N, C-alpha and C positions, 0 to 999 in steps of 0.2 A: 405435159408430162411433169410430174413432181420430181424434184431433185432432193437429195439428202440435205438435212439442215442440222442445226446445233441444239434443237429443242430438248432432246433427251439428255444431252450433256448439261444444258442450262438447269434442267430440273434437278439433276444430281448435284450440281454446283450450289443450288439454293438450299440443299440439305447438308451443306458443309463438306461435300466430297470434292476435294480439290484436284485430284489426279484421276481422270476418268479414262479408262482404256477401252478402245474399240477392238474387238477380236473377230477375225474371220478366217476361214480355211478354204483351200482350193485343192482339188484333186481327189474327191471322193469317187467320182465316176470312171476315171481312166483304168485301163487294164494293166498299167505298169507305172513304175516310179513311185516316189514317196507321196504322202499327203502332207501338205505344207500349210502352216498357220502363221499369222502375224498378229501381234498386239501393238497398238499404236496409241500413244497419249499425245494428243495435239496441244499446242500452245494456243489458248483461246484468243490471244492477241496477235497471233501470226499463223493463221490457217491458210494453207496453199489454196489458190484459186482453182476452180474447175473440178473439185473432187466429186466423183460419182461412182456408181456401181461399176466395177472394173469391166464387167461384161458388155457395158454400153459404150466403151471407149476404144479408140484405135490403139494398136500396139505402140505407135509413136508417142501418143499422148500419155499412155500409161508409163512408158519409159521416162518421159520428162518429169512426170509427177512423182515417180518412184524416187528419183534423185532429190527432188525438192522436199518430199515428206521425210526422207532420211536425214536431210540437213536441218529441218525445222522441228522435228518431233522426236519423242523418245520411242524407239521402235525395237522390236525383237522378232526375228524370223526363226521358226523352229519346225521340225519335221518328225514324222513317224515313218519308219522304214517299211519297205515291202515285207520284210520278215515279220515286223510287228503287226502289219495289216493282216497277214495270213494267220498269225497266232491269235490275235485278240478280236478280230473283225474290224471292218472299215470305220464303223461309227465310233467304236472305242478308240481306235487309232487316231481318228481326227480330233477327238477330245483330248487325247494324250498330247498331240501336237499343240493344241490350244493351251493346255496347262503349261507346257514347256515354254511357249512364247510369253505367257503372262509372267512366269517365274524369271524369265531372262531380261525383263525390263530393268532399267537402271535403279529405279525406286519402285517399291510396290504401289499399285494403284489403290485408291480409296473405293472405287466403284468400277464395275466392269459391264460393258454392253456387248453381248455375244450374239452374233448372227445366227438365226435359226430358232427352233422352238424348244431346245434343250440346253441345260447348263451342265457343263462337265462336273462330275462328282469330285468332292474333296477340295473345292476352292475355299481358301481362307477368307476371301474378300467378298462382300456383297456383290451379287451379279444379277443381271436381268437378261432374259432371252428376248431378242427382237426379231420377229419374223420379217423376212425380206429386209433385214437391217442395213444391207449395203445400199439400199435405195432410200433409207430413212435417216440414218445417222452419219454425219460427216466422219466421225472417228472410225466407224465400221467400214465406210467407203474407203478411207485411207488404208485400213488393214487389208481390204480386199485387193487393192492395187498392189500393195507390197507383196502379199502372198502370191498373187497371180504372176507378177513379173519374176519373182524369185524362182517359182516352180517352172515357169516356161524356160528360164535360162538353164536350169538343171536338165530339163528334157532336151533342150538344144545341144547341150554338151554330150548327153548320152547318145543323141542321134549321130554324132560324129563317130563315136565308138561302135555303135550298132546301126550301120546304115541300112536303108531299105524299108524300115517300118514307118518312116515319115513323122517321127516324133517331133522334129523341128516345126512341123505344121500342125499336127493333131494333138500334141502334148500328151500322147499316150491314150487318148480316147479311141474307142473301137470303130474307127472309120473303115471304109471299104478297103483302102490301101493297107491299113494296119492288119486287118483280118486276113487279107490275101498274103501279106508278108509272113504272118504267123504260120500259115499253112505251108508256105514255100520255104521259109528260113528256120522255122521252129521257135521254141520258147527260149527267151533269154533269162539270165539271173534276175533281171529287173521286172519281170512279169509277176503279177499277183496270182499265185497258184490257187487261192481260194475263190477267185472269180470264175464264174461259170465257163466263159469261152476258153479260158486257159486250162481249167480243170478238164474240160471235155477233150481238148487236143491231147493233153498228157494221158488221159484215160484211154483214148482211142489208140494212142501209140503203144500202150501196154497190151 
């Protein structure tokens, strides 16, 4: 199994781009909660050990690396709200979260590596889209860990406020428990009304 490496970053460094940001988002698929993005600029001389696609790691390992990445790298976490997702659609909202994360870095990057096959519109910095980037680039892998842990914690906090939907375990994805709770308990203010399962429940109620 191949692990992410620093080759894409090295290529940018060789073109005199000194601050290379990896960017990833999490939370496109869930039925509720924000979409969360992170931008991370690693220090090439002090890269945390064990960086990988956040989906391939245990929660414990992610939590440990989250703290280490925040301590050693320039990071910014940003979100697009449920209201924004419903207004502009999930793809544009995830790009909005990404641009916010990039804008929030301490210093602007010289080059950006973005997970996926699309670059958000309006970026002032040269950027490249990297398909399955969290498994190829260490910077994007670091961003995937930061975004995932940050969003999981938000959903865990919301689960205390709105028990029964299982958000502490399913992070808002449409699991059996979540869908059953939606039918039994109804739609919360944190549910994405533009998403079909939520829209259908609201429409049936009317």
